[in-house]
Steps between C-alpha positions, in 0.01 A plus 500: 500500500686605811382775729704633790413776740715732712385698806735792447335823389589623153706816472461718197826603340514656154836604361546756227374373166251550224231241429254595225135427566461287188725295277694652214320537172547252219692762303792444740690171533403298804750480787494315830382745763256564785232768491424499872730575792346200678659262248859397571764242402379383161684181407489300178668162530529196274437190709811287542732755338638742756597848378379426146336775291116503502449274199365145457470258211155442348328165562786341694376489858705803600329745734555858600392636839418865553476613862463825689410642840216734589529708816167414660345350812266271309485332161382693195302324231698543180476382143750480217496505121764440234592720203694365203760741361729531202877536522463868599283412802192659347180293465481272198196469275406160639178449695490321836371184333796496264775516762339336804327173574265566789365811667677837492347622824607293797515545875825495697439220748848440639582729790661490844513745789833626631619340823631702799616794289485870586363569152171321448460369147327233298717300261328407170616273221384388156656205316463477122385303313239353735170315495311818408715636220771372264702662223425421137771705333846630579597863543503764771230505767388746766310392812284779640353482851199698620233493774217259436267630227705821459718433192545873444679539837831326433710430811804357324619356172774245438683419176626154402550297182406160357723354229511210258822307455491513120854622432842491663611840633875528572615843627862587573640806675839663446681804638683539167233724354470703182556822698761404763720207604484369856396836638144612581261300282377152415366385166245225441500272197215257434486188287162344426462148367150455361546125435166385357310813602400707196598869488423609148652848517737548799566862399136602545336248733724500810534721806784414735488654849807523726472589869796566730421396859127539437518876435218598267625861471793386290335211317626466143288356218675418172321386187760458225763227529852537368454187293260210450618180339301182499354445848757728667428868568768725652468838672851643540701824473185698579565826688158464663626186675774685689419554869665692781694246704401653834624352826409213731186567701531615859357264761344506843325247723249558779385158611498548879461766768771359729791605281588727208527304179716548191523866402307614809656754737242473775146388575267648762132513590302822480127455539337353294786346294856381512736729314799378302779747428715383212870573496550826304561437131790659318518565125695227321550669161864587569599185687633165381265218406431252779313177430208409725257214444153655482143410406503720187279758669246266658379464857412197711255523791644329807479515877756307700336208676159541336308198378319718243675828419212610277287559809753520785736758349433851630528838330795725590565866424825495301720811492715543187783754493722591205802709597525711185504864403194620304502380140332758273292429192302205626380286791634200688284193559529178697475225240428130534223244479365644826415825314397313181780689318273802482586864574241677713502726807463183707864399439656838416798596718467844658805717568524627857713818515534466879676164478647551153360162390218349296244322718188285468286272717307201366268261681623153404426145606774302671738323266809525281506786250703617202499865398696766316491877453414616149506851359212605274588812296223756464276405207659157453315168493789275609715541810877460515733332746796711391491800742471296822559128448740531207531274196737205523527246220556214748153541655284187499167593341205282408365540146159354416425459129141450383420431134158600367361388165211650306449329164318689230129513582544420870330719761742469790868458588571136573788438744688214335812471714714644779866495592716614792852638480739629767787739467827464688493121484 
C-alpha cells in the first residue's frame, strides 16, 4: 500500500450538483454515480484492455479495477460490498453466499495521496476479484462504497458485469434501416450461436441488451428473436434495435498548464485552481458529417510528464460554452463517461441571456475527454442528439450486446455471452 503526502493546504471547491444523502432504493435500477461532492473521477477499467466496457469473463483471471478520488487531507477508512443484479440492474434473489466466495464486507486498502496538486485528494482503488472475494456466478454487479461500519451511508456505487463465454454473439450494424436508408439511423442485427449450450426455449428464456456508447438511458432489451433454428438464434428487423446515429464525440485535452491543449481556447490560474476555457461549441445538426477518431465517449486521466497520473494529475475548472439560441421544450446536458451518461443539474447547460449562449463549469481531473451535447425533452427518459449534434449515418458508434439467460426455475439472469459491433466500419 502506497501512501504519499503533500504539504499544500486543501481548498474546498464544490460546483453545482445534487448528491443524495443515501443510495437509490432497490425499486430503481442501479447506476454508476457518487452520492457525495467529495467523490470525483470514478473509473472502471478492465486490466489489460484499454477503453473496454466494464465487463470481465468469469473464472478466467481477468480483473476489473474501480478507482475514485476523495477530496480530503487525510485518508478515510472505507468499506465496500457487492450486490448481484438481474438484467434490469435491480437486485436478484440470490444471497451473498450464492454469488460470492468470500466476505461481502471488505476494507479498501489501496490508496495514495495526491502529489503537488492544488486540489488535495486521496486516490482509492479496488481490484476484483481479489483474495477476499471472488465471483461465483455471472450477471450484473454493483459495488457500493461507504464509511467503515456505516453501510447505510453510501458514498458511491459502480456498475459492472461478469459474463460466461457460453455462446457466440455476433452483432452487425447497418445504416440501411427499416425506417430510413443511409440517413439518420443505424440498425443492429444479432446472431447467436449456442453451439453445445442448451437453450430450451429461446422465445421465453433470453434477454438481449444493446448499449450504444455505454448510454443506459437508451438501452434496448429485446426478448423475442426473429427466428431460431438449430443452435442459431437471430434478432433482426426489430424496430427496437434502431438507434439514432448521432455524431462523433467532441474532444478536448488538458494535460499541461504550459499550453492550451486540443479544443482548449485558453488556460489561466485563478486561486485556488487552474481554469480551462474550451473553444465555444457550435451546433452541428445542420452541417456536413466530419469523421473524427474518438474514444466513444470515454475519458483518460493523464498529465504530461507525470510518472503516475492517478495521483499527479490536478483538478481544473472547465468552462463549457454552446453558442446556440434557447431550445424550448427540454434541457441540454453535457454527456459522456465523465458524467456517467446521467442527466442531473450537475451537468445541465444553463442559458445565459447576457451572452446569448449556454454555459456550464465542471471540475475535472486532467486528461483527454470525449463529450457531446444532448437534448432531453420535458418528461422524456432518453435524450436525443438531433437538435444539437445532428444524426449522421456515417457516425462510428460502439454497440455492446449482452445476452442473459434464465431457464425455467432459475432465480437470476445468467450472462452467457457478449459481443461488440461498430457502425461506420
